[in-house]
VEXDO-813566 format. One record per atom (N, C-alpha, C): residue in one letter; atom name; residue number from 0; x, y, z. Coordinates in steps of 0.05 Angstrom, whole numbers. Layout:
% residues N
atom code = a, site = CA, pos = NUM, X = X, Y = Y, Z = Z
...
***
This chain:
% residues 75
atom code = m, site = N, pos = 0, X = 236, Y = -46, Z = 175
atom code = m, site = CA, pos = 0, X = 240, Y = -24, Z = 169
atom code = m, site = C, pos = 0, X = 238, Y = -3, Z = 151
atom code = g, site = N, pos = 1, X = 239, Y = 23, Z = 157
atom code = g, site = CA, pos = 1, X = 223, Y = 35, Z = 150
atom code = g, site = C, pos = 1, X = 239, Y = 52, Z = 125
atom code = m, site = N, pos = 2, X = 218, Y = 63, Z = 101
atom code = m, site = CA, pos = 2, X = 233, Y = 74, Z = 87
atom code = m, site = C, pos = 2, X = 234, Y = 108, Z = 88
atom code = p, site = N, pos = 3, X = 236, Y = 127, Z = 85
atom code = p, site = CA, pos = 3, X = 230, Y = 161, Z = 71
atom code = p, site = C, pos = 3, X = 217, Y = 148, Z = 58
atom code = v, site = N, pos = 4, X = 186, Y = 149, Z = 49
atom code = v, site = CA, pos = 4, X = 176, Y = 163, Z = 20
atom code = v, site = C, pos = 4, X = 162, Y = 190, Z = 16
atom code = r, site = N, pos = 5, X = 166, Y = 208, Z = -15
atom code = r, site = CA, pos = 5, X = 155, Y = 228, Z = -14
atom code = r, site = C, pos = 5, X = 127, Y = 221, Z = -33
atom code = i, site = N, pos = 6, X = 111, Y = 238, Z = -17
atom code = i, site = CA, pos = 6, X = 78, Y = 232, Z = -40
atom code = i, site = C, pos = 6, X = 72, Y = 264, Z = -37
atom code = d, site = N, pos = 7, X = 42, Y = 255, Z = -42
atom code = d, site = CA, pos = 7, X = 31, Y = 279, Z = -54
atom code = d, site = C, pos = 7, X = 15, Y = 285, Z = -34
atom code = d, site = N, pos = 8, X = 18, Y = 323, Z = -31
atom code = d, site = CA, pos = 8, X = -1, Y = 326, Z = 2
atom code = d, site = C, pos = 8, X = -20, Y = 315, Z = -4
atom code = n, site = N, pos = 9, X = -56, Y = 316, Z = -27
atom code = n, site = CA, pos = 9, X = -72, Y = 305, Z = -26
atom code = n, site = C, pos = 9, X = -70, Y = 275, Z = -26
atom code = l, site = N, pos = 10, X = -58, Y = 254, Z = -35
atom code = l, site = CA, pos = 10, X = -55, Y = 224, Z = -20
atom code = l, site = C, pos = 10, X = -48, Y = 222, Z = 7
atom code = y, site = N, pos = 11, X = -29, Y = 242, Z = 12
atom code = y, site = CA, pos = 11, X = -24, Y = 236, Z = 45
atom code = y, site = C, pos = 11, X = -54, Y = 250, Z = 57
atom code = e, site = N, pos = 12, X = -66, Y = 272, Z = 50
atom code = e, site = CA, pos = 12, X = -86, Y = 274, Z = 72
atom code = e, site = C, pos = 12, X = -106, Y = 255, Z = 72
atom code = q, site = N, pos = 13, X = -110, Y = 255, Z = 40
atom code = q, site = CA, pos = 13, X = -130, Y = 218, Z = 39
atom code = q, site = C, pos = 13, X = -120, Y = 197, Z = 65
atom code = a, site = N, pos = 14, X = -94, Y = 189, Z = 58
atom code = a, site = CA, pos = 14, X = -93, Y = 173, Z = 74
atom code = a, site = C, pos = 14, X = -92, Y = 184, Z = 101
atom code = r, site = N, pos = 15, X = -91, Y = 200, Z = 110
atom code = r, site = CA, pos = 15, X = -99, Y = 210, Z = 134
atom code = r, site = C, pos = 15, X = -131, Y = 199, Z = 146
atom code = a, site = N, pos = 16, X = -142, Y = 214, Z = 126
atom code = a, site = CA, pos = 16, X = -166, Y = 206, Z = 133
atom code = a, site = C, pos = 16, X = -182, Y = 182, Z = 136
atom code = e, site = N, pos = 17, X = -169, Y = 167, Z = 107
atom code = e, site = CA, pos = 17, X = -169, Y = 138, Z = 113
atom code = e, site = C, pos = 17, X = -168, Y = 121, Z = 139
atom code = a, site = N, pos = 18, X = -149, Y = 134, Z = 145
atom code = a, site = CA, pos = 18, X = -128, Y = 116, Z = 161
atom code = a, site = C, pos = 18, X = -143, Y = 116, Z = 195
atom code = q, site = N, pos = 19, X = -166, Y = 139, Z = 206
atom code = q, site = CA, pos = 19, X = -178, Y = 154, Z = 222
atom code = q, site = C, pos = 19, X = -202, Y = 128, Z = 226
atom code = v, site = N, pos = 20, X = -202, Y = 132, Z = 197
atom code = v, site = CA, pos = 20, X = -233, Y = 114, Z = 185
atom code = v, site = C, pos = 20, X = -225, Y = 96, Z = 211
atom code = e, site = N, pos = 21, X = -205, Y = 68, Z = 198
atom code = e, site = CA, pos = 21, X = -196, Y = 52, Z = 192
atom code = e, site = C, pos = 21, X = -176, Y = 41, Z = 208
atom code = h, site = N, pos = 22, X = -193, Y = 52, Z = 233
atom code = h, site = CA, pos = 22, X = -165, Y = 37, Z = 256
atom code = h, site = C, pos = 22, X = -136, Y = 48, Z = 241
atom code = r, site = N, pos = 23, X = -116, Y = 58, Z = 237
atom code = r, site = CA, pos = 23, X = -98, Y = 48, Z = 217
atom code = r, site = C, pos = 23, X = -87, Y = 76, Z = 232
atom code = t, site = N, pos = 24, X = -48, Y = 69, Z = 226
atom code = t, site = CA, pos = 24, X = -32, Y = 96, Z = 220
atom code = t, site = C, pos = 24, X = -34, Y = 102, Z = 192
atom code = i, site = N, pos = 25, X = -14, Y = 122, Z = 188
atom code = i, site = CA, pos = 25, X = -22, Y = 135, Z = 163
atom code = i, site = C, pos = 25, X = 3, Y = 117, Z = 148
atom code = a, site = N, pos = 26, X = 21, Y = 110, Z = 153
atom code = a, site = CA, pos = 26, X = 33, Y = 87, Z = 145
atom code = a, site = C, pos = 26, X = 24, Y = 68, Z = 126
atom code = g, site = N, pos = 27, X = 13, Y = 54, Z = 155
atom code = g, site = CA, pos = 27, X = -6, Y = 31, Z = 149
atom code = g, site = C, pos = 27, X = -29, Y = 36, Z = 134
atom code = q, site = N, pos = 28, X = -49, Y = 56, Z = 131
atom code = q, site = CA, pos = 28, X = -64, Y = 54, Z = 111
atom code = q, site = C, pos = 28, X = -47, Y = 55, Z = 81
atom code = i, site = N, pos = 29, X = -31, Y = 75, Z = 76
atom code = i, site = CA, pos = 29, X = -10, Y = 74, Z = 50
atom code = i, site = C, pos = 29, X = -6, Y = 38, Z = 49
atom code = e, site = N, pos = 30, X = 9, Y = 31, Z = 63
atom code = e, site = CA, pos = 30, X = 15, Y = -6, Z = 59
atom code = e, site = C, pos = 30, X = -3, Y = -5, Z = 56
atom code = f, site = N, pos = 31, X = -26, Y = -12, Z = 60
atom code = f, site = CA, pos = 31, X = -52, Y = -30, Z = 47
atom code = f, site = C, pos = 31, X = -68, Y = -29, Z = 24
atom code = w, site = N, pos = 32, X = -63, Y = 11, Z = 25
atom code = w, site = CA, pos = 32, X = -71, Y = -1, Z = -16
atom code = w, site = C, pos = 32, X = -38, Y = 0, Z = -23
atom code = a, site = N, pos = 33, X = -26, Y = 0, Z = -29
atom code = a, site = CA, pos = 33, X = 0, Y = -13, Z = -43
atom code = a, site = C, pos = 33, X = -8, Y = -42, Z = -43
atom code = k, site = N, pos = 34, X = -14, Y = -57, Z = -23
atom code = k, site = CA, pos = 34, X = -18, Y = -90, Z = -21
atom code = k, site = C, pos = 34, X = -49, Y = -96, Z = -35
atom code = v, site = N, pos = 35, X = -82, Y = -73, Z = -34
atom code = v, site = CA, pos = 35, X = -85, Y = -81, Z = -50
atom code = v, site = C, pos = 35, X = -82, Y = -78, Z = -79
atom code = g, site = N, pos = 36, X = -67, Y = -58, Z = -89
atom code = g, site = CA, pos = 36, X = -71, Y = -39, Z = -119
atom code = g, site = C, pos = 36, X = -56, Y = -74, Z = -123
atom code = r, site = N, pos = 37, X = -27, Y = -79, Z = -105
atom code = r, site = CA, pos = 37, X = -14, Y = -106, Z = -121
atom code = r, site = C, pos = 37, X = -19, Y = -133, Z = -126
atom code = a, site = N, pos = 38, X = -43, Y = -139, Z = -110
atom code = a, site = CA, pos = 38, X = -61, Y = -159, Z = -111
atom code = a, site = C, pos = 38, X = -81, Y = -153, Z = -130
atom code = a, site = N, pos = 39, X = -83, Y = -122, Z = -137
atom code = a, site = CA, pos = 39, X = -114, Y = -119, Z = -151
atom code = a, site = C, pos = 39, X = -91, Y = -139, Z = -190
atom code = l, site = N, pos = 40, X = -61, Y = -129, Z = -179
atom code = l, site = CA, pos = 40, X = -54, Y = -118, Z = -214
atom code = l, site = C, pos = 40, X = -39, Y = -149, Z = -210
atom code = d, site = N, pos = 41, X = -39, Y = -165, Z = -195
atom code = d, site = CA, pos = 41, X = -28, Y = -202, Z = -192
atom code = d, site = C, pos = 41, X = -61, Y = -212, Z = -197
atom code = n, site = N, pos = 42, X = -75, Y = -206, Z = -203
atom code = n, site = CA, pos = 42, X = -103, Y = -228, Z = -194
atom code = n, site = C, pos = 42, X = -125, Y = -198, Z = -218
atom code = p, site = N, pos = 43, X = -123, Y = -192, Z = -233
atom code = p, site = CA, pos = 43, X = -149, Y = -172, Z = -253
atom code = p, site = C, pos = 43, X = -172, Y = -183, Z = -259
atom code = d, site = N, pos = 44, X = -164, Y = -212, Z = -255
atom code = d, site = CA, pos = 44, X = -199, Y = -221, Z = -244
atom code = d, site = C, pos = 44, X = -217, Y = -219, Z = -234
atom code = l, site = N, pos = 45, X = -204, Y = -216, Z = -200
atom code = l, site = CA, pos = 45, X = -228, Y = -211, Z = -186
atom code = l, site = C, pos = 45, X = -227, Y = -189, Z = -165
atom code = p, site = N, pos = 46, X = -250, Y = -172, Z = -163
atom code = p, site = CA, pos = 46, X = -277, Y = -146, Z = -152
atom code = p, site = C, pos = 46, X = -240, Y = -141, Z = -131
atom code = v, site = N, pos = 47, X = -232, Y = -111, Z = -127
atom code = v, site = CA, pos = 47, X = -226, Y = -90, Z = -115
atom code = v, site = C, pos = 47, X = -238, Y = -107, Z = -86
atom code = s, site = N, pos = 48, X = -258, Y = -103, Z = -93
atom code = s, site = CA, pos = 48, X = -269, Y = -104, Z = -60
atom code = s, site = C, pos = 48, X = -258, Y = -126, Z = -47
atom code = f, site = N, pos = 49, X = -265, Y = -151, Z = -59
atom code = f, site = CA, pos = 49, X = -262, Y = -171, Z = -50
atom code = f, site = C, pos = 49, X = -235, Y = -186, Z = -38
atom code = l, site = N, pos = 50, X = -225, Y = -161, Z = -52
atom code = l, site = CA, pos = 50, X = -180, Y = -170, Z = -44
atom code = l, site = C, pos = 50, X = -176, Y = -146, Z = -27
atom code = a, site = N, pos = 51, X = -200, Y = -122, Z = -20
atom code = a, site = CA, pos = 51, X = -175, Y = -108, Z = -4
atom code = a, site = C, pos = 51, X = -193, Y = -124, Z = 24
atom code = q, site = N, pos = 52, X = -216, Y = -140, Z = 16
atom code = q, site = CA, pos = 52, X = -235, Y = -145, Z = 43
atom code = q, site = C, pos = 52, X = -209, Y = -169, Z = 50
atom code = a, site = N, pos = 53, X = -206, Y = -184, Z = 28
atom code = a, site = CA, pos = 53, X = -187, Y = -209, Z = 34
atom code = a, site = C, pos = 53, X = -162, Y = -209, Z = 61
atom code = l, site = N, pos = 54, X = -160, Y = -174, Z = 48
atom code = l, site = CA, pos = 54, X = -128, Y = -178, Z = 61
atom code = l, site = C, pos = 54, X = -134, Y = -155, Z = 84
atom code = a, site = N, pos = 55, X = -151, Y = -157, Z = 100
atom code = a, site = CA, pos = 55, X = -159, Y = -141, Z = 118
atom code = a, site = C, pos = 55, X = -162, Y = -165, Z = 134
atom code = s, site = N, pos = 56, X = -178, Y = -169, Z = 127
atom code = s, site = CA, pos = 56, X = -193, Y = -199, Z = 147
atom code = s, site = C, pos = 56, X = -164, Y = -202, Z = 150
atom code = l, site = N, pos = 57, X = -135, Y = -217, Z = 136
atom code = l, site = CA, pos = 57, X = -113, Y = -225, Z = 149
atom code = l, site = C, pos = 57, X = -107, Y = -212, Z = 174
atom code = s, site = N, pos = 58, X = -108, Y = -195, Z = 174
atom code = s, site = CA, pos = 58, X = -95, Y = -168, Z = 202
atom code = s, site = C, pos = 58, X = -113, Y = -182, Z = 226
atom code = e, site = N, pos = 59, X = -133, Y = -188, Z = 225
atom code = e, site = CA, pos = 59, X = -159, Y = -191, Z = 238
atom code = e, site = C, pos = 59, X = -142, Y = -211, Z = 264
atom code = p, site = N, pos = 60, X = -143, Y = -211, Z = 292
atom code = p, site = CA, pos = 60, X = -142, Y = -229, Z = 313
atom code = p, site = C, pos = 60, X = -162, Y = -259, Z = 303
atom code = r, site = N, pos = 61, X = -144, Y = -277, Z = 304
atom code = r, site = CA, pos = 61, X = -144, Y = -314, Z = 285
atom code = r, site = C, pos = 61, X = -173, Y = -305, Z = 314
atom code = s, site = N, pos = 62, X = -171, Y = -301, Z = 339
atom code = s, site = CA, pos = 62, X = -183, Y = -305, Z = 353
atom code = s, site = C, pos = 62, X = -227, Y = -301, Z = 352
atom code = d, site = N, pos = 63, X = -212, Y = -277, Z = 326
atom code = d, site = CA, pos = 63, X = -242, Y = -269, Z = 338
atom code = d, site = C, pos = 63, X = -254, Y = -270, Z = 304
atom code = a, site = N, pos = 64, X = -242, Y = -297, Z = 292
atom code = a, site = CA, pos = 64, X = -241, Y = -312, Z = 260
atom code = a, site = C, pos = 64, X = -276, Y = -337, Z = 277
atom code = t, site = N, pos = 65, X = -279, Y = -330, Z = 248
atom code = t, site = CA, pos = 65, X = -301, Y = -352, Z = 248
atom code = t, site = C, pos = 65, X = -302, Y = -380, Z = 228
atom code = p, site = N, pos = 66, X = -299, Y = -389, Z = 248
atom code = p, site = CA, pos = 66, X = -292, Y = -425, Z = 231
atom code = p, site = C, pos = 66, X = -307, Y = -425, Z = 216
atom code = f, site = N, pos = 67, X = -300, Y = -444, Z = 189
atom code = f, site = CA, pos = 67, X = -310, Y = -455, Z = 168
atom code = f, site = C, pos = 67, X = -325, Y = -476, Z = 180
atom code = v, site = N, pos = 68, X = -347, Y = -484, Z = 167
atom code = v, site = CA, pos = 68, X = -350, Y = -515, Z = 181
atom code = v, site = C, pos = 68, X = -372, Y = -515, Z = 159
atom code = p, site = N, pos = 69, X = -362, Y = -539, Z = 138
atom code = p, site = CA, pos = 69, X = -370, Y = -546, Z = 117
atom code = p, site = C, pos = 69, X = -395, Y = -559, Z = 115
atom code = r, site = N, pos = 70, X = -416, Y = -565, Z = 103
atom code = r, site = CA, pos = 70, X = -455, Y = -556, Z = 97
atom code = r, site = C, pos = 70, X = -441, Y = -607, Z = 98
atom code = t, site = N, pos = 71, X = -469, Y = -607, Z = 123
atom code = t, site = CA, pos = 71, X = -458, Y = -643, Z = 100
atom code = t, site = C, pos = 71, X = -468, Y = -654, Z = 75
atom code = q, site = N, pos = 72, X = -456, Y = -681, Z = 68
atom code = q, site = CA, pos = 72, X = -467, Y = -680, Z = 53
atom code = q, site = C, pos = 72, X = -488, Y = -695, Z = 45
atom code = k, site = N, pos = 73, X = -506, Y = -697, Z = 47
atom code = k, site = CA, pos = 73, X = -537, Y = -724, Z = 19
atom code = k, site = C, pos = 73, X = -525, Y = -743, Z = 27
atom code = n, site = N, pos = 74, X = -525, Y = -770, Z = 30
atom code = n, site = CA, pos = 74, X = -522, Y = -787, Z = 11
atom code = n, site = C, pos = 74, X = -542, Y = -809, Z = -4
***
């Protein structure tokens, strides 16, 4: 369920521009930024770029994922 929220005009314009580049809606871009910010506050020792990439990867289709293949162990 969506809720109307007032935001600064400059933030809206930044979200609009970034949303177009990232192929998201404006609301989706603001939600993504909020999730990244929340994750950054919850995990201050992790780089924000890592958190953003990790969160973005969650929205990618699983069929596009590269399977994890562990290295073989030497005996």
